[in-house]
C-alpha positions in Angstrom: 0.0 0.0 0.0 2.9 2.3 0.7 4.0 2.0 -3.0 0.6 3.0 -4.2 0.5 6.0 -1.8 4.0 7.1 -2.9 3.0 6.8 -6.6 -0.2 8.8 -5.9 1.5 11.5 -3.9 4.4 12.1 -6.4 2.2 12.1 -9.5 -0.3 14.5 -8.0 2.1 16.9 -6.4 3.9 17.2 -9.8 0.6 17.7 -11.5 -0.5 20.3 -9.0 2.6 22.4 -9.4 2.6 21.8 -13.1 -0.9 23.0 -13.5 -0.3 26.1 -11.5 2.9 26.8 -13.5 1.0 26.2 -16.7 -1.8 28.6 -15.7 0.8 31.3 -15.0 2.5 30.8 -18.4 -0.2 30.0 -20.9 -3.5 29.7 -19.1 -5.4 26.5 -18.1 -5.2 23.7 -20.7 -7.6 20.9 -20.1 -5.7 18.3 -22.2 -2.5 19.1 -20.2 -4.4 18.7 -16.9 -5.8 15.4 -18.1 -2.3 14.1 -18.8 -1.9 13.9 -15.0 -4.7 11.3 -14.8 -3.3 9.4 -17.8 0.1 9.3 -16.2 -1.3 8.2 -12.9 -3.5 5.4 -14.3 -0.7 4.1 -16.5 1.7 3.9 -13.6 -1.0 2.5 -11.4 -1.5 -0.4 -13.9 2.3 -0.9 -14.2 2.7 -1.0 -10.4 -0.2 -3.4 -10.0 1.2 -5.7 -12.6 4.7 -5.6 -11.0 3.2 -6.4 -7.6 1.2 -9.3 -9.0 4.4 -10.7 -10.6 6.3 -10.3 -7.4 3.5 -12.1 -5.5 3.4 -14.9 -8.1 7.2 -15.5 -8.5 9.4 -16.1 -5.5 12.6 -14.1 -5.6 11.2 -11.2 -7.7 10.5 -8.9 -4.8 13.0 -6.4 -6.1 11.1 -5.8 -9.3 8.7 -3.0 -8.3 11.4 -1.0 -6.5 13.8 -1.3 -9.4 11.3 -0.1 -12.0 9.4 2.4 -9.9 12.2 4.3 -8.1 13.7 6.0 -11.2 10.2 7.1 -12.2 9.6 8.6 -8.8 12.9 10.4 -8.8 12.2 11.9 -12.2 8.7 13.0 -11.1 10.1 14.5 -7.9 12.7 16.5 -9.9 9.9 17.6 -12.2 7.8 18.6 -9.2 10.7 20.8 -8.0 11.0 22.4 -11.4 7.2 23.0 -11.6 7.1 24.4 -8.1 9.9 26.8 -9.0 8.1 27.9 -12.2 4.9 28.3 -10.2 6.7 30.6 -7.8 6.7 28.4 -4.7 10.4 27.7 -4.6 13.2 30.1 -5.7 15.0 29.1 -8.8 18.4 29.4 -7.0 17.3 26.7 -4.5 16.2 24.3 -7.3 19.5 24.9 -9.1 21.4 24.2 -5.9 19.6 20.9 -5.5 20.1 20.0 -9.2 23.8 20.9 -8.9 24.1 18.6 -5.9 22.5 15.7 -7.8 24.9 16.1 -10.8 28.1 17.0 -9.0 30.2 15.5 -11.7 29.0 18.2 -14.1 30.2 21.1 -11.9 28.1 24.0 -10.8 26.2 26.7 -12.7 27.8 30.1 -13.3 26.1 32.8 -11.5 
């Protein structure tokens, strides 16, 4: 159940900030808002399938974490960017976080 809750929280927080950022940039677009639901249900089906495979095949308990964690990380980064574009987080803070993630690339010039 924790995996379903994590998936739900991450997709909808990214969608929330993305919708607000989109409204500020170009106004509300229904088809873009509906993409949140498409993304959510697609990943819900994928997670359900993975959990069923894990339940059915012993030794495959790592499967859902291996596939879901990269998606969640990318969604969280997207949520940070959308929150910044919506005005909730300063761009400098987001850049600092992104620089810490990709330290091998160096830091941004100010």
